[in-house]
C-alpha positions as CSV (number, residue, x, y, z in Angstrom):
1,M,7.8,10.0,-9.2
2,R,5.4,10.9,-6.4
3,E,4.1,13.9,-8.2
4,L,3.4,11.8,-11.3
5,T,2.0,8.9,-9.3
6,D,-0.4,11.3,-7.6
7,E,-1.4,12.7,-10.9
8,A,-2.1,9.2,-12.3
9,A,-4.1,8.3,-9.2
10,A,-6.3,11.4,-9.7
11,I,-6.8,10.6,-13.3
12,A,-7.7,6.9,-12.5
13,K,-10.2,8.1,-9.8
14,E,-11.8,10.5,-12.2
15,L,-12.2,7.8,-14.9
16,G,-13.9,5.6,-12.3
17,G,-13.3,1.8,-12.3
18,A,-10.8,0.1,-14.6
19,T,-10.0,1.4,-18.0
20,L,-8.8,-1.3,-20.3
21,L,-5.6,-0.5,-22.2
22,R,-5.6,-1.8,-25.8
23,D,-2.0,-2.7,-26.2
24,H,-1.2,-3.4,-22.6
25,G,-3.4,-6.4,-21.8
26,G,-4.4,-4.9,-18.5
27,G,-6.2,-2.0,-17.0
28,F,-5.7,1.5,-15.5
29,S,-7.4,2.0,-12.2
30,P,-6.7,3.4,-8.8
31,L,-5.7,-0.1,-7.7
32,T,-3.1,-0.5,-10.4
33,V,-1.7,3.0,-9.8
34,Q,-1.3,2.0,-6.1
35,L,0.5,-1.2,-7.1
36,H,3.0,0.8,-9.1
37,K,3.4,3.2,-6.2
38,I,4.5,0.4,-3.9
39,S,7.1,-0.8,-6.4
40,A,8.3,2.8,-7.2
41,E,8.7,3.6,-3.5
42,N,10.8,0.5,-3.0
43,H,13.0,1.4,-6.0
44,A,13.3,5.0,-4.7
45,G,14.6,3.6,-1.4
46,D,11.7,4.5,0.8
47,P,10.3,1.2,2.3
48,L,8.1,3.0,4.8
49,A,6.3,4.8,2.0
50,A,6.0,1.5,0.2
51,L,4.4,-0.1,3.2
52,A,2.1,2.9,3.7
53,A,1.0,2.5,0.0
54,A,0.6,-1.3,0.5
55,R,-1.7,-0.8,3.5
56,T,-4.2,1.0,1.3
57,I,-5.0,-2.0,-1.0
58,S,-6.8,-5.2,-0.5
59,L,-4.9,-8.2,-1.9
60,K,-8.3,-9.9,-2.5
61,A,-9.2,-7.1,-4.9
62,L,-6.4,-8.0,-7.2
63,P,-7.6,-9.8,-10.3
64,S,-5.2,-12.7,-10.4
65,V,-2.9,-14.8,-8.4
66,E,0.0,-13.4,-10.5
67,R,-0.9,-9.9,-9.5
68,R,-1.2,-10.9,-5.8
69,S,2.2,-12.6,-5.9
70,R,3.8,-9.5,-7.5
71,A,2.3,-7.3,-4.9
72,L,3.4,-9.6,-2.1
73,G,6.9,-9.7,-3.6
74,D,7.1,-5.9,-3.6
75,I,5.8,-5.7,0.0
76,A,8.3,-8.3,1.1
77,I,11.2,-6.3,-0.4
78,T,10.4,-3.6,2.1
79,G,11.6,-5.9,4.9
80,E,15.1,-6.2,3.6
């Protein structure tokens, strides 16, 4: 998971900015890759890695309240 997430982050950085995905309704960017990393680290059972990933993003940079609430939910899970 980490290897693939790192690869996705490198691709997103290379593309620069957000790339809209036709059938997804969202974008592909370093920020969205990082959001997925937070969730993946939680599911992999590594809350410290999830928190480390969360510390690298700005919640204000997220495009909607829904995305912020999901990110906060994933961050909160690490405290269980």
